[in-house]
N, C-alpha and C positions, 0 to 999 in steps of 0.2 A: 340536200336531203336532211330532214330532221330525224334523229335517231334516239331510241329509248329502249329500255328493257321492261317487258311486261310478261308476267307469269312464266318467266324462263325463256321467252322468245325475244330475239333481237329484232326490233321493229324499225323499219325505215319508212318514212312518210314523205311522199313527193307530191308536188302540185299536179303533175301530169306525166303520163307514160302511155305507150301504146297498149300494152296488156301486162298486168302484174303476173299473170300465169306464164306468159311467154318469157318475161324477164327472169323469173325464178327457175323455169325449166332450163334456160341457157346456163344459169349459174349451177344448177344441179349436174348438168352434163360435164361441167368443168371441175367438178369435185367439191363444190361448196358444202360447208357444214350444214347440218339440219337445224331446225327451229329458227329459221329466218322468216320474217314476215315483211312483205312489201305492201304498203297502202298508198293509194292514189286518190286525189280529189277528183281527177278526171281521167278517163281512159278513152283514147281516140280509136282503139281497135279492140274494144272489149268483146269477148266471145262467149257464146253459150253452147249448148249441145249442137252437134252436127255442123259446127262452124258458123252458126247464126251470129249476127252482130247484135250488140245491145249497147246503146249509147245514152248515158244519163248526163244531165246538165251538171256542171262543176259544183262540187260540195253538196250535192243533193242526196248522194247515196254513200254507203260504206262499201268501198271497193278494195278488196285485199286478197292476197294469196299467201299460203304458208308452204314452206319447203320442209318435207318430212323424209326420214329414212327409216321407215318402220320395218321390224323383223316379221314380215308377213309373207305368206305365199302369194304369188301373182293373182291367183283366183280370188283372194280375199282383199285385194287392194281397194275395192269399193267401200269397205268398211270405214276407210278414212273419210270418205264423203259423208257417211252416216254420222260419224263422230262430230264433224264440224256442224252439220245440220242440227243435231241434238243440242250442241252447245249454244247455237244461235236461238233455238226455241226457248231455252231457259233464260238466256240473256234478254230476250224481248220481254219475257214475263217480269224479270227483275227490274229492268230499266224503264219499261213502258206499260206494264200491266197488261200486255197483250201476249196471248199464247197461240202462236200459229201452229198449224198442222203440217205434217210432212207428206207432200204429194210425191209418190214414187215416180222416178228414182231420185230426183235431186232438187226439188223445189220446196220452199216454204210458202204456205198459202193461208189466207184468212178468208174463211168461206171457200169460194172457188177462185178468189183473186190472188194473183201471184205477188208475194212480198219479197222473195229472194230466190236466187238460183245459185246452185253450187256446181262447180266444174272441176273434176279431178283429172289429171294427166300424169301418166306413169313413165318412168325410165326403167326399162327392163333390159338386162344383159344376160343372154342365154335364157335360162329359166329362173333367174334371180331378180327379185324386185329391188332395184337400186334406190329408187326415190319415188315419192308421190308428191306432186305439187297440187294443192287443192285451193281453189279460189272461190270467193263469194261476192256477189253483188246484192246488197240489201237496200231496198228503197227506204229512205228515212224521211226526207222532206216531201211536202206536197209537190206534185209535178215531177217527181224523180223518174218515173217511167217515161219512155219515149211516147210521142203522141199516138203512134199506131197501136200501142199496147194499153192506152188509157182505159179502155173498156174492160180489160181483163186483169189489170194490175192494181195494186194499192200501195200505200206507203205507211210506215209505222206511225208517223205523226197524224196522218188522216184517221187512223184507227183509234189512237189514244187521246187525240185532241190536245196534246201538250208538246213542248219542245224536247227533243231527245238529243243528248250529247253524243256525237259519233265516237269520240275517244273513250268515253266511259263504256259505251256499248261494245267497242272493240275489246276493251279490257275484260269485260265479263265473258265475251265469246272465247277469248284465248284462254282464260282460266278454266272454263268448262272443257275446251278442246284438250288442254293439257291433262285434265282429269281422265278423259276417255282414252286418250292415246297411251297414258300410263297403264291403263288396265287392259288394253286391247291385245297385247302380245301374249296374253294368257287365254286359254280356251274359256275359262269362267268369265273373263272380262268381255270376250266377244259375245258370249251368250247373254250377258247383262246388257250390252249395247243393243243387241237385236231385240231383246225384250222391251227396252225403252223405245226403240223405233216402232215396234208394233203398237205400243201404248199411245204414242203421239201421232200415229198414222192418220192421214185424211183419206187414204186410198183403200185400206183394208175394209172389207164389208161393203164396198161400192161396186156397182156394175161399171165396168170400164171397157174402153176400146184402146187397144195397144197397137201402134204402128211400129213394125220391126224395121231394121235397116234396109231390108230388101223390098220394102213397100207392102209386105204382107200385113194384114190387119186381123188381129184376134179380138174377140169379144167374150166377156164372161165376168164372173164374180171374182174380185180380188180377195183371196182367202188368207194368204199367209206370206211370210218371208222365209227363205231357207237359210242355211247356216252361212252363206256368203252374201246375203242380202238380196238375192234374186226374188222376183215376184212370182208367187204360185197362184194360179187360177184354180177355181173350184174343180175343174175337170182333170186336174193333174198336170196341166201344161205349166212349164217354167219359162219365165222371161228374164234373161240376163240384162239385155239392153233394149230399150224401146221408149217411145213417146206415148204417154198415157193421157186419155181424155176421160174424165168422170162423166158417166151417163146419167144414172138415176140412183135413188136410194140415199140413205144417210151416210155421212162421212164418219170414218173411224169405227172402232169397236167398242163394245160396252166396257 
């Protein structure tokens, strides 16, 4: 394993692992210190929402997870996902001149094509949030997305038309993530985080279809995010967890 220190994070980089999230979750449950990052050139068991698999060819994507121990209520743990996603938006702008939007709850998109996914998993003891491991898979090279997702995904280099250094991109993301995590334990910082998420949203202002975990499908106008990052529909319904499809209308808010 290659090790380095970036933006206050201890970063380990490996050629291959099953899942960076699974590795750091195991470490978290054994009492590992926070601010550890694991990066892999290839994941054989990469996971997305609802246990879906996502397998990118070696060295084509930026695949990493971060172990955090934030002082947050369990209900606010999703804000860690938002913090990493916002950091990645700014890093893509800085490193590639590309500014993706945030598709609720945990994707970065260019237009309606998926550029990256974020997956957070928590360790909760009683009613206390012990740790959050948040991982990202960001398509960098052409062909990074699996064949079955080629029609709905894109890669950073496809959009910007230039070579992007994955290590420099990681550094920018971790710097931004450290910034947001440093602010997030204060109510004012959480409000600023959510304001930024609203500004970068590709979902708010769109007609959406939301599939809930029990198979129920809701449709309506995505109007806002509440204080924990849940999606609020125009009719007052609140969605904490669900899969969103953008239907029609323009992305984002003025």
